[in-house]
C-alpha positions in Angstrom: 0.1 -0.1 0.1 1.1 3.6 -0.5 1.8 6.3 1.9 -1.1 7.6 4.3 -0.8 11.1 3.2 -0.9 10.2 -0.3 -3.7 7.3 0.4 -5.9 9.9 2.2 -5.4 12.4 -0.4 -6.2 10.1 -3.2 -9.5 8.7 -1.2 -10.7 12.9 -1.1 -11.2 13.0 -4.7 -12.3 9.5 -4.5 -15.2 10.4 -1.5 -15.8 13.7 -4.3 -16.4 11.9 -7.3 -18.8 10.0 -5.4 -20.2 12.7 -3.5 -20.7 14.2 -7.1 -23.1 11.6 -8.4 -25.1 11.1 -4.7 -24.2 8.2 -4.0 -21.6 5.6 -2.0 -18.4 5.3 -2.8 -17.6 2.7 -5.2 -14.6 1.2 -8.0 -16.5 3.9 -10.3 -15.4 6.7 -8.5 -12.2 5.7 -8.8 -11.4 5.9 -12.0 -13.4 9.2 -12.8 -10.8 10.5 -10.0 -8.1 9.3 -11.5 -8.8 11.1 -14.7 -9.7 13.9 -13.3 -6.3 14.3 -11.1 -3.9 11.6 -14.0 -2.5 12.7 -17.6 -5.2 10.4 -18.9 -8.7 10.9 -21.0 -10.4 7.8 -19.8 -10.6 4.4 -17.5 -11.7 1.3 -17.2 -12.0 -1.4 -14.7 -12.5 -5.0 -15.1 -12.9 -8.3 -12.8 -10.2 -10.9 -13.6 -9.3 -14.7 -12.7 -7.7 -17.4 -13.5 -10.7 -20.1 -12.6 -14.0 -17.7 -14.0 -15.2 -15.9 -16.8 -12.8 -12.2 -16.2 -15.3 -9.0 -17.4 -15.3 -5.9 -17.0 -16.9 -3.5 -14.2 -17.2 0.0 -15.4 -15.6 2.7 -17.3 -15.5 6.4 -18.1 -16.0 6.4 -21.5 -16.0 4.4 -24.9 -13.0 4.7 -25.7 -12.3 2.8 -22.4 -14.8 0.9 -22.8 -13.9 -0.9 -26.4 -10.3 -1.1 -24.8 -11.4 -3.5 -21.3 -13.5 -5.7 -23.9 -10.9 -5.9 -26.3 -8.3 -7.2 -24.3 -10.8 -9.7 -22.3 -11.6 -10.3 -25.6 -8.5 -11.3 -27.5 -6.6 -12.3 -24.3 -4.0 -9.3 -25.1 -2.8 -6.4 -24.3 -1.5 -4.3 -21.5 -4.4 -5.5 -19.2 -3.7 -9.0 -19.7 -0.3 -9.0 -18.8 -1.4 -6.8 -15.7 -3.2 -9.5 -14.4 -0.7 -12.2 -15.5 2.7 -11.0 -13.7 1.1 -9.1 -10.9 3.1 -6.2 -11.4 2.5 -2.0 -13.5 2.4 -2.3 -17.4 3.1 1.4 -18.6 2.8 1.6 -22.8 3.6 5.2 -22.8 3.1 4.9 -27.1 1.6 1.6 -28.7 2.8 2.8 -32.0 6.6 1.8 -30.6 6.8 -0.9 -33.2 7.8 -3.7 -29.8 4.6 -4.1 -28.8 3.2 -3.9 -32.3 4.9 -7.3 -31.7 3.9 -8.3 -28.8 0.0 -7.5 -29.5 -0.2 -8.3 -32.5 -4.1 -7.3 -32.6 -4.6 -5.8 -29.8 -1.9 -2.4 -30.0 -4.0 -1.6 -33.9 -7.3 -2.4 -32.2 -6.5 -0.3 -29.7 -5.4 2.0 -31.6 -8.5 2.1 -34.2 -10.4 2.9 -31.1 -8.9 5.9 -30.0 -6.3 5.6 -27.6 -3.0 6.1 -27.9 -0.9 5.2 -24.3 -2.4 2.6 -22.1 -1.3 1.7 -18.7 -2.7 -1.3 -16.6 -2.2 -1.6 -13.2 -3.3 -4.6 -11.2 -5.3 -4.9 -8.4 -3.6 -6.7 -5.5 -4.0 -7.4 -1.7 -1.6 -10.3 -0.3 -2.2 -13.4 -3.2 -5.1 -11.6 -3.7 -5.9 -10.3 -7.6 -9.7 -9.2 -8.6 -9.2 -7.2 -11.0 -6.9 -4.4 -13.3 -7.3 -0.9 -13.4 -6.6 0.4 -17.1 -5.8 4.3 -17.4 -5.7 5.7 -21.3 -4.6 8.7 -22.9 -5.5 10.0 -26.7 -1.7 11.1 -27.4 2.1 9.7 -26.2 2.4 10.0 -22.3 5.2 9.6 -19.9 3.5 9.4 -16.0 6.2 11.0 -13.9 7.6 9.6 -10.4 4.3 11.4 -9.0 1.5 10.3 -11.0 2.9 6.7 -11.0 3.0 6.6 -7.1 -1.4 8.2 -7.7 -1.8 5.5 -10.1 -0.9 2.6 -8.2 -2.6 4.0 -4.9 -5.8 4.4 -7.1 -5.5 1.7 -8.1 -5.1 0.0 -4.1 -7.9 2.4 -3.7 -9.8 0.4 -6.6 -9.2 -3.0 -4.3 -10.1 -2.6 -1.3 -13.5 -0.7 -2.6 -14.0 -3.9 -5.1 -12.3 -6.7 -2.2 -15.3 -5.3 0.5 -18.0 -5.0 -2.4 -20.6 -7.8 -1.6 -21.2 -9.4 -5.4 -24.0 -9.7 -7.1 -25.1 -11.9 -10.2 -23.8 -10.1 -13.0 -20.4 -9.2 -11.0 -21.0 -5.3 -10.4 -20.4 -4.4 -6.6 -23.8 -3.9 -4.8 -25.1 -0.3 -4.5 -24.8 0.4 -1.1 -22.6 -2.2 -0.3 -20.8 0.2 1.6 -23.2 0.9 4.3 -21.9 2.1 8.2 -18.3 1.6 6.9 -15.8 3.8 6.4 -11.8 4.3 4.2 -10.4 3.7 7.9 -12.3 0.0 7.7 -11.4 -1.0 4.1 -7.3 -2.1 4.5 -8.6 -3.8 7.9 -10.9 -5.8 5.7 -8.9 -6.6 2.7 -6.5 -8.1 4.9 -8.3 -10.0 6.5 -9.4 -11.4 3.3 -6.5 -12.4 1.7 -6.3 -14.3 5.2 -9.4 -16.0 5.0 -8.6 -17.4 1.6 -5.4 -18.6 2.4 -7.1 -20.5 5.3 -9.4 -22.3 2.2 -6.6 -23.2 0.6 -6.0 -25.8 3.4 -9.4 -27.1 3.9 -10.0 -27.2 0.4 -6.7 -28.2 -1.1 -6.9 -25.6 -3.8 -4.5 -22.9 -5.0 -5.5 -19.2 -4.0 -7.5 -18.3 -7.0 -9.8 -21.4 -6.0 -9.8 -20.3 -3.0 -10.8 -17.0 -3.1 -13.5 -18.1 -6.2 -15.4 -20.4 -3.7 -15.5 -17.3 -0.9 -16.9 -14.9 -3.2 -19.5 -17.4 -4.4 -20.6 -18.4 -1.1 -21.2 -14.2 -0.3 -23.3 -14.4 -3.1 -25.1 -17.6 -2.5 -26.1 -15.9 0.7 -26.5 -12.7 0.1 -23.6 -11.7 2.4 -20.8 -9.1 2.1 -17.4 -10.8 1.0 -15.7 -9.0 4.1 -18.0 -10.7 6.9 -17.9 -14.3 5.3 -14.0 -13.9 5.7 -14.6 -13.0 9.2 -16.5 -16.0 9.8 -13.3 -18.1 8.6 -10.9 -16.4 10.0 -12.6 -16.4 13.6 -13.3 -20.5 13.1 -17.1 -19.6 12.3 -17.0 -20.9 8.9 -15.2 -23.8 7.8 -15.4 -25.2 4.1 -15.0 -28.7 2.9 -13.9 -29.9 -0.2 -16.6 -32.0 -0.6 -19.9 -30.7 1.5 -21.2 -27.1 2.0 -19.4 -24.9 4.2 -20.6 -25.2 7.6 -21.4 -22.8 10.6 -19.8 -24.0 14.0 -20.3 -20.6 15.7 -16.9 -20.9 17.9 -14.8 -18.5 18.3 -10.8 -18.5 18.9 
C-alpha cells in the first residue's frame, strides 16, 4: 500500500466524486477521480480471475469501455499482462514497434479505438488479485514518478472497494455495499479477506485463486458481504469442505 498521506489524498478525491453522484463510494468513483487527477483521457476496471470468466466492471467513456472489452475478448494487451504477472504495465506509445509485435491484434485495435497510451495497474491484496485498473491517453504519454505513485494509490483503493463489496450475479458491486463502513475500515477488511482465502487453500486443498472464487461464491449465495464471510472464516465460525457445503461452527478462537 502507498504512504498514508497519499492514500488519504486519493480517498478524498474519490469521496468527492461519489458525493457528486449522490451515491456511496464505488470503483466507478475511483476511475473518474483518476481521470481528473492524472494526464489520461479515460479509465476502466475489469474483474479478472484465472478460474472464472473475467468481465468489465466500469469505464468512464466509450474508448475505455472498448479497451476493456478488447483485451478480455482477445486475451492480450496491457490489462492481461498486468494480471498474469502481477505488476504494472506502462505503455507510453502503442505505436512502438515492439508493442506492435507483442500485442499483434490488440495494439492496432486500441489505436483504431482512439487510444495511444495505456497504463494497466493490477489490483492486489496479498496473494489475491481480483482485477486490473486501466488508464488510457489519446496521445503519447509518460507518467512521472508522482503521477505513477498516484495511479498505484488509485489501484490500491479500487482493490479494497472491490473486495469489500457484496457481489451480485453480474459481478458488479451492489450499490450501498459500503453502508456503515468508512475508508478507515477497508484496509483491515482487505487483510482479513486475504487471510481467509489462505485458510481456505488449506481447508479445500486448492490454489489461492480457486479459494477466493469459493469465498466469493459463498458470499453471493448467502447474500452476504465478502468481508463478513471472511471474518467468519478467520474466526473459525465458518468452515469449508471439499465435499460439502460450508458449515457454521459458531465457535470463535
